[in-house]
All heavy atoms as an XYZ file, in Angstrom:
551
protein
N     -11.090     16.306    -20.934
C     -11.460     14.940    -21.176
C     -11.609     14.136    -19.933
O     -11.008     14.431    -18.906
N     -12.460     13.209    -19.956
C     -12.674     12.315    -18.935
C     -13.508     11.152    -19.349
O     -14.145     11.140    -20.348
N     -13.460     10.109    -18.529
C     -14.205      8.884    -18.964
C     -15.288      8.673    -17.946
O     -15.061      8.826    -16.731
C     -13.280      7.654    -19.005
O     -12.378      7.753    -20.071
N     -16.454      8.219    -18.467
C     -17.511      7.909    -17.503
C     -17.936      6.421    -17.760
O     -17.645      5.883    -18.828
C     -18.800      8.783    -17.826
O     -19.172      8.532    -19.201
C     -18.518     10.204    -17.522
N     -18.447      5.820    -16.800
C     -18.791      4.378    -16.892
C     -20.140      4.165    -16.174
O     -20.451      4.819    -15.161
C     -17.645      3.511    -16.342
C     -17.462      3.720    -14.854
C     -18.011      1.976    -16.651
N     -20.967      3.344    -16.728
C     -22.253      2.946    -16.089
C     -22.170      1.442    -15.920
O     -21.913      0.704    -16.903
C     -23.472      3.376    -16.998
N     -22.569      0.947    -14.763
C     -22.419     -0.471    -14.407
C     -23.887     -0.910    -14.007
O     -24.557     -0.365    -13.243
C     -21.449     -0.702    -13.336
C     -21.529     -2.263    -12.967
C     -20.140     -0.265    -13.709
N     -24.366     -1.953    -14.695
C     -25.642     -2.586    -14.350
C     -26.764     -1.655    -14.435
O     -27.666     -1.728    -13.613
N     -26.799     -0.722    -15.457
C     -27.956      0.140    -15.621
C     -27.880      1.365    -14.753
O     -28.827      2.197    -14.759
N     -26.881      1.551    -13.901
C     -26.804      2.704    -13.063
C     -26.387      3.950    -13.845
O     -26.067      3.872    -14.992
C     -25.819      2.397    -11.907
O     -24.466      2.250    -12.500
N     -26.461      5.104    -13.127
C     -26.045      6.384    -13.773
C     -24.514      6.378    -14.042
O     -23.826      5.749    -13.236
C     -26.372      7.570    -12.849
C     -27.878      7.805    -12.720
C     -28.480      8.262    -14.051
O     -27.889      9.122    -14.675
O     -29.541      7.826    -14.390
N     -24.139      6.967    -15.156
C     -22.658      6.995    -15.371
C     -21.861      7.753    -14.340
O     -22.407      8.733    -13.756
C     -22.613      7.767    -16.745
C     -23.923      7.621    -17.276
C     -24.906      7.524    -16.217
N     -20.682      7.375    -14.037
C     -19.838      7.985    -13.035
C     -18.511      8.295    -13.772
O     -17.932      7.563    -14.430
C     -19.496      6.965    -11.887
C     -20.781      6.525    -11.155
C     -18.473      7.651    -10.937
C     -20.504      5.381    -10.249
N     -18.068      9.575    -13.629
C     -16.773     10.039    -14.188
C     -15.635      9.422    -13.384
O     -15.518      9.482    -12.113
C     -16.647     11.538    -14.140
C     -15.387     11.940    -14.864
C     -15.338     13.427    -15.069
N     -16.307     13.995    -15.951
C     -16.248     13.901    -17.225
N     -15.150     13.446    -17.862
N     -17.211     14.354    -18.004
N     -14.735      8.728    -14.077
C     -13.615      8.043    -13.397
C     -12.316      8.732    -13.681
O     -11.355      8.563    -12.952
C     -13.512      6.566    -13.938
C     -14.707      5.700    -13.535
C     -14.423      4.272    -14.052
C     -14.842      5.562    -12.000
N     -12.144      9.448    -14.727
C     -10.944     10.169    -15.064
C     -11.230     11.668    -15.211
O     -12.338     12.005    -15.657
C     -10.276      9.649    -16.394
O     -11.175      9.884    -17.523
C     -10.014      8.162    -16.281
N     -10.275     12.466    -14.927
C     -10.442     13.934    -14.997
C      -9.258     14.665    -15.574
O      -9.171     15.828    -15.492
C     -10.640     14.418    -13.531
C     -11.793     13.829    -12.838
N     -13.063     14.236    -12.993
C     -11.898     12.813    -11.976
C     -13.874     13.481    -12.347
N     -13.147     12.614    -11.640
N      -8.322     13.932    -16.242
C      -7.220     14.500    -16.823
C      -7.478     15.211    -18.195
O      -8.473     14.827    -18.865
C      -6.103     13.490    -17.052
N      -6.705     16.199    -18.506
C      -6.924     16.825    -19.798
C      -6.528     15.827    -20.832
O      -5.780     14.912    -20.587
C      -5.979     18.050    -19.796
C      -5.015     17.809    -18.692
C      -5.669     16.878    -17.711
N      -7.023     15.919    -22.067
C      -6.710     15.041    -23.154
C      -7.983     14.159    -23.368
O      -9.029     14.324    -22.821
N      -7.830     13.207    -24.299
C      -8.901     12.422    -24.674
C      -8.642     10.920    -24.145
O      -7.659     10.312    -24.508
C      -8.979     12.371    -26.201
C      -9.990     11.413    -26.823
C     -11.510     11.862    -26.375
C     -10.007     11.346    -28.264
N      -9.590     10.429    -23.337
C      -9.604      9.079    -22.852
C     -10.652      8.358    -23.719
O     -11.810      8.778    -23.811
C      -9.966      9.006    -21.406
C      -8.895      9.710    -20.560
O      -7.690      9.810    -20.985
O      -9.284     10.092    -19.453
N     -10.307      7.185    -24.207
C     -11.311      6.480    -25.121
C     -10.991      4.994    -25.124
O     -10.048      4.504    -24.498
C     -11.238      6.981    -26.461
O      -9.964      6.807    -27.070
N     -11.938      4.278    -25.823
C     -11.844      2.809    -25.972
C     -11.715      2.029    -24.741
O     -10.774      1.213    -24.621
C     -10.777      2.463    -26.985
C     -10.896      3.310    -28.262
C      -9.931      2.880    -29.329
N     -10.766      1.760    -30.003
C     -10.632      1.512    -31.163
N      -9.909      2.253    -31.996
N     -11.344      0.497    -31.787
N     -12.539      2.243    -23.739
C     -12.326      1.413    -22.486
C     -12.698     -0.044    -22.723
O     -13.541     -0.402    -23.543
C     -13.425      2.038    -21.551
C     -14.493      2.604    -22.504
C     -13.696      3.115    -23.669
N     -11.994     -0.843    -22.028
C     -12.176     -2.279    -22.052
C     -12.027     -2.867    -20.567
O     -11.089     -2.676    -19.938
C     -11.239     -3.049    -22.968
N     -13.067     -3.627    -20.186
C     -13.066     -4.252    -18.824
C     -12.239     -5.521    -18.882
O     -12.231     -6.289    -19.735
C     -14.466     -4.604    -18.409
C     -15.335     -3.373    -18.113
C     -15.976     -2.672    -19.002
C     -15.550     -2.891    -16.853
N     -16.610     -1.707    -18.357
C     -16.409     -1.743    -17.039
C     -15.200     -3.135    -15.570
C     -16.879     -0.933    -16.026
C     -15.657     -2.399    -14.539
C     -16.499     -1.353    -14.746
N     -11.552     -5.767    -17.784
C     -10.840     -7.044    -17.554
C     -11.833     -8.120    -17.399
O     -13.049     -7.864    -17.069
C      -9.876     -6.986    -16.349
O     -10.593     -6.810    -15.156
N     -11.485     -9.371    -17.599
C     -12.396    -10.512    -17.460
C     -12.958    -10.577    -16.083
O     -14.124    -10.991    -15.871
C     -11.676    -11.812    -17.819
N     -12.185    -10.255    -15.043
C     -12.699    -10.313    -13.671
C     -13.493     -9.045    -13.157
O     -14.016     -9.033    -12.095
C     -11.593    -10.676    -12.714
C     -10.521     -9.474    -12.599
O     -10.748     -8.414    -13.282
O      -9.459     -9.741    -11.969
N     -13.589     -8.095    -14.065
C     -14.345     -6.850    -13.770
C     -13.666     -5.870    -12.864
O     -14.244     -4.950    -12.453
N     -12.440     -6.215    -12.492
C     -11.727     -5.325    -11.455
C     -10.919     -4.221    -12.132
O     -10.542     -3.246    -11.426
C     -10.846     -6.114    -10.633
C     -11.642     -7.051     -9.805
C     -10.792     -7.883     -8.803
O      -9.706     -7.510     -8.462
N     -11.253     -9.012     -8.305
N     -10.635     -4.342    -13.398
C      -9.724     -3.326    -14.121
C     -10.348     -2.872    -15.379
O     -11.160     -3.515    -16.046
C      -8.400     -3.941    -14.447
C      -7.663     -4.277    -13.219
C      -7.639     -5.474    -12.478
C      -6.808     -3.525    -12.466
N      -6.828     -5.442    -11.397
C      -6.254     -4.228    -11.347
C      -6.295     -2.109    -12.691
C      -5.358     -3.676    -10.472
C      -5.344     -1.626    -11.795
C      -4.881     -2.375    -10.719
N     -10.011     -1.585    -15.736
C     -10.455     -1.003    -17.030
C      -9.157     -0.560    -17.716
O      -8.380      0.229    -17.128
C     -11.493      0.203    -16.792
C     -12.647     -0.252    -16.055
C     -11.787      0.810    -18.255
C     -13.506      0.897    -15.558
N      -9.015     -0.977    -18.847
C      -7.949     -0.450    -19.773
C      -8.564      0.567    -20.808
O      -9.635      0.331    -21.171
C      -7.242     -1.622    -20.549
N      -7.786      1.529    -21.154
C      -8.231      2.579    -22.077
C      -7.088      3.217    -22.758
O      -5.986      3.215    -22.217
C      -9.162      3.584    -21.379
C      -8.497      4.338    -20.301
C      -8.017      5.645    -20.560
C      -8.283      3.831    -19.007
C      -7.371      6.395    -19.602
C      -7.661      4.652    -18.007
C      -7.191      5.823    -18.307
N      -7.371      3.843    -23.890
C      -6.357      4.693    -24.542
C      -6.533      6.125    -24.181
O      -7.568      6.556    -23.792
C      -6.466      4.508    -26.101
O      -7.745      5.051    -26.503
C      -6.314      3.121    -26.531
N      -5.350      6.798    -24.084
C      -5.382      8.265    -23.715
C      -4.236      8.994    -24.386
O      -3.246      8.378    -24.736
C      -5.325      8.377    -22.200
O      -5.372      9.759    -21.850
C      -4.041      7.820    -21.680
N      -4.431     10.217    -24.622
C      -3.287     11.074    -25.103
C      -2.983     12.132    -24.052
O      -2.396     13.167    -24.398
C      -3.711     11.750    -26.415
C      -4.788     12.747    -26.329
O      -5.407     12.918    -25.227
N      -5.135     13.426    -27.399
N      -3.124     11.876    -22.796
C      -2.921     12.776    -21.671
C      -1.474     13.169    -21.557
O      -1.152     14.195    -20.992
C      -3.431     12.230    -20.363
C      -2.761     10.957    -19.940
C      -3.310     10.461    -18.659
N      -4.726     10.161    -18.784
C      -5.586     10.067    -17.744
N      -5.221     10.228    -16.543
N      -6.843      9.827    -18.020
N      -0.524     12.418    -22.064
C       0.841     12.797    -22.106
C       1.419     13.150    -23.477
O       2.562     12.960    -23.804
C       1.742     11.724    -21.446
C       1.340     11.447    -20.010
C       2.389     10.655    -19.214
N       2.667      9.319    -19.819
C       3.420      8.426    -19.241
N       3.946      8.625    -18.026
N       3.644      7.315    -19.813
N       0.441     13.612    -24.299
C       0.729     14.107    -25.722
C       1.155     13.009    -26.655
O       1.913     13.290    -27.590
C       1.705     15.292    -25.664
C       1.123     16.422    -24.888
C       2.070     17.559    -25.028
N       1.508     18.646    -24.215
C       1.881     19.914    -24.227
N       2.867     20.234    -25.158
N       1.475     20.832    -23.595
N       0.896     11.783    -26.251
C       1.134     10.628    -27.140
C       0.082      9.547    -26.749
O      -0.292      9.472    -25.613
C       2.579     10.077    -27.065
C       2.962      9.545    -25.751
C       4.409      8.979    -25.683
C       4.713      8.611    -24.249
N       6.016      8.104    -24.174
N      -0.320      8.814    -27.729
C      -1.312      7.851    -27.546
C      -0.733      6.563    -26.721
O       0.320      5.951    -27.182
C      -1.885      7.238    -28.844
C      -3.154      6.408    -28.764
C      -4.233      7.261    -28.112
C      -3.551      6.032    -30.188
N      -1.332      6.342    -25.586
C      -0.939      5.216    -24.770
C      -2.053      4.462    -24.204
O      -3.218      4.893    -24.280
C      -0.185      5.820    -23.527
C       1.085      6.608    -23.856
C       1.678      7.271    -22.530
O       0.994      8.069    -21.923
O       2.840      6.839    -22.211
N      -1.747      3.340    -23.605
C      -2.728      2.459    -22.954
C      -2.575      2.559    -21.493
O      -1.362      2.497    -21.018
C      -2.714      1.022    -23.365
C      -3.044      0.865    -24.925
C      -3.628      0.178    -22.606
C      -2.742     -0.560    -25.414
N      -3.513      2.946    -20.762
C      -3.477      2.966    -19.298
C      -4.520      1.995    -18.611
O      -5.400      1.614    -19.369
C      -3.832      4.389    -18.776
C      -2.797      5.402    -19.073
C      -2.060      5.633    -20.188
C      -2.320      6.409    -18.122
N      -1.192      6.737    -20.070
C      -1.331      7.228    -18.826
C      -2.671      6.734    -16.841
C      -0.602      8.276    -18.151
C      -1.979      7.779    -16.241
C      -1.014      8.458    -16.851
N      -4.253      1.660    -17.456
C      -5.227      0.837    -16.756
C      -5.575      1.497    -15.400
O      -4.812      2.293    -14.843
C      -4.763     -0.638    -16.436
C      -4.642     -1.403    -17.727
C      -3.544     -0.593    -15.626
N      -6.711      1.162    -14.875
C      -7.134      1.627    -13.534
C      -8.067      0.626    -12.912
O      -8.698     -0.169    -13.630
C      -7.847      3.014    -13.694
C      -9.132      3.129    -14.366
S      -9.756      4.717    -14.361
C     -10.898      4.517    -15.776
N      -8.256      0.668    -11.657
C      -9.282     -0.201    -11.020
C     -10.577      0.233    -11.435
O     -10.771      1.425    -11.856
C      -9.069     -0.115     -9.450
C      -7.865     -0.750     -9.005
C      -7.781     -0.735     -7.369
N      -6.522     -1.302     -6.998
C      -5.475     -0.490     -6.770
N      -5.415      0.742     -6.837
N      -4.328     -1.090     -6.358
N     -11.679     -0.591    -11.279
C     -12.924     -0.146    -11.753
C     -13.579      0.951    -10.994
O     -14.581      1.529    -11.530
C     -13.909     -1.400    -11.769
O     -13.931     -1.912    -10.368
N     -13.002      1.277     -9.812
C     -13.531      2.465     -9.124
C     -12.806      3.802     -9.447
O     -12.948      4.766     -8.837
C     -13.476      2.167     -7.630
C     -12.005      2.066     -7.028
O     -11.100      2.138     -7.870
O     -11.942      1.839     -5.879
N     -11.755      3.655    -10.366
C     -11.112      4.776    -10.830
C      -9.734      5.059    -10.158
O      -8.943      5.918    -10.423
N      -9.409      4.234     -9.133
C      -8.122      4.363     -8.453
C      -7.083      3.530     -9.161
O      -7.408      2.674    -10.046
C      -8.359      3.940     -6.965
O      -8.664      2.582     -6.909
C      -9.307      4.735     -6.249
N      -5.853      3.634     -8.718
C      -4.830      2.834     -9.223
C      -4.417      3.121    -10.702
O      -3.932      2.183    -11.379
N      -4.614      4.275    -11.118
C      -4.306      4.716    -12.463
C      -2.782      4.540    -12.845
O      -1.989      5.056    -12.145
C      -4.760      6.136    -12.669
C      -4.878      6.762    -14.107
C      -5.922      6.017    -14.894
C      -5.240      8.125    -14.027
N      -2.559      3.774    -13.905
C      -1.142      3.566    -14.245
C      -0.997      3.427    -15.755
O      -1.856      2.762    -16.360
C      -0.491      2.304    -13.494
C      -1.250      1.085    -13.840
C       0.940      2.199    -13.744
N       0.088      4.030    -16.345
C       0.334      3.879    -17.795
C       0.944      2.482    -17.993
O       1.692      1.954    -17.320
C       1.250      4.986    -18.144
C       2.028      5.259    -16.888
C       0.962      5.005    -15.711
N       0.513      1.832    -19.157
C       1.019      0.548    -19.481
C       2.083      0.636    -20.607
O       2.385     -0.370    -21.195
C      -0.065     -0.369    -19.950
S      -1.097     -0.890    -18.522
N       2.619      1.769    -20.754
C       3.647      1.889    -21.744
C       4.885      1.133    -21.344
O       5.703      0.820    -22.208
C       4.049      3.406    -22.008
O       4.208      4.027    -20.737
N       5.053      0.849    -20.057
C       6.099     -0.072    -19.635
C       5.340     -1.292    -19.022
O       4.669     -1.208    -18.022
C       6.961      0.634    -18.512
C       7.755      1.710    -19.081
S       8.890      2.416    -17.814
C       9.903      0.949    -17.400
N       5.416     -2.366    -19.676
C       4.600     -3.635    -19.357
C       4.799     -3.986    -17.883
O       3.774     -4.384    -17.221
C       5.016     -4.761    -20.239
C       4.212     -5.996    -20.121
C       4.575     -7.025    -21.152
N       4.033     -8.258    -20.888
C       2.778     -8.673    -20.993
N       1.833     -7.701    -21.375
N       2.358     -9.915    -20.722
N       5.976     -3.852    -17.402
C       6.245     -4.316    -15.917
C       5.441     -3.468    -15.001
O       4.829     -4.027    -14.091
C       7.811     -4.184    -15.659
C       7.967     -4.323    -14.207
C       8.601     -5.067    -16.509
N       5.347     -2.195    -15.258
C       4.525     -1.252    -14.427
C       3.093     -1.637    -14.347
O       2.419     -1.708    -13.354
C       4.766      0.159    -14.815
C       4.894      1.132    -13.640
C       4.911      2.490    -14.142
N       5.885      2.846    -15.109
C       6.090      3.903    -15.704
N       5.223      4.925    -15.414
N       7.013      4.124    -16.604
N       2.577     -2.012    -15.592
C       1.209     -2.364    -15.717
C       0.910     -3.666    -15.020
O      -0.115     -3.773    -14.365
C       0.883     -2.475    -17.265
S      -0.881     -2.791    -17.633
N       1.772     -4.608    -15.164
C       1.499     -5.896    -14.542
C       1.617     -5.789    -13.068
O       0.869     -6.448    -12.263
C       2.540     -6.962    -15.114
C       2.308     -7.361    -16.511
C       3.448     -8.336    -16.930
C       0.977     -8.054    -16.752
N       2.550     -5.005    -12.572
C       2.681     -4.798    -11.131
C       1.467     -4.045    -10.595
O       1.003     -4.541     -9.478
C       3.912     -3.863    -10.849
C       4.270     -3.747     -9.402
C       5.574     -2.934     -9.141
N       6.656     -3.586     -9.760
C       7.567     -2.956    -10.476
N       7.536     -1.681    -10.647
N       8.631     -3.723    -10.970
N       0.838     -3.264    -11.240
C      -0.360     -2.607    -10.747
C      -1.453     -3.650    -10.560
O      -2.250     -3.566     -9.708
C      -0.813     -1.501    -11.767
N      -1.613     -4.606    -11.535
C      -2.570     -5.594    -11.469
C      -2.371     -6.545    -10.271
O      -3.378     -6.934     -9.620
C      -2.606     -6.460    -12.754
C      -3.121     -5.592    -13.845
C      -4.150     -6.245    -14.749
N      -5.084     -7.121    -14.163
C      -5.618     -8.167    -14.735
N      -5.344     -8.398    -16.068
N      -6.409     -9.029    -14.219
N      -1.052     -6.838    -10.008
C      -0.754     -7.739     -8.900
C      -1.095     -7.133     -7.490
O      -1.405     -7.824     -6.606
C       0.694     -8.174     -8.931
C       0.966     -9.444     -9.746
C       2.251     -9.960     -9.576
N       2.880     -9.586    -10.937
C       4.050     -9.096    -11.068
N       4.826     -8.820    -10.164
N       4.528     -8.798    -12.258
N      -0.912     -5.788     -7.415
C      -1.197     -5.129     -6.136
C      -2.615     -4.818     -5.920
O      -2.934     -4.184     -4.825
C      -0.257     -3.848     -6.002
O      -0.645     -2.990     -7.007
C       1.186     -4.173     -6.104
N      -3.482     -5.029     -6.859
C      -4.888     -4.703     -6.806
C      -5.541     -5.390     -5.769
O      -6.461     -5.211     -5.136
């Protein structure tokens, strides 16, 4: 499983490469973050990453998710 994204009509780019299913991507209002659901740890969770695919962090712990956004 992996997620691809196309921005502004460009060719899709693969941003995730983990086993499992990544789905339902949603962009942040400022366009800097993407949230998505995944089962990569054998349970359905919400993760976020920067729009370039870096900074991947699970949001199962809200503090960790918010900290990732602040350090972006």
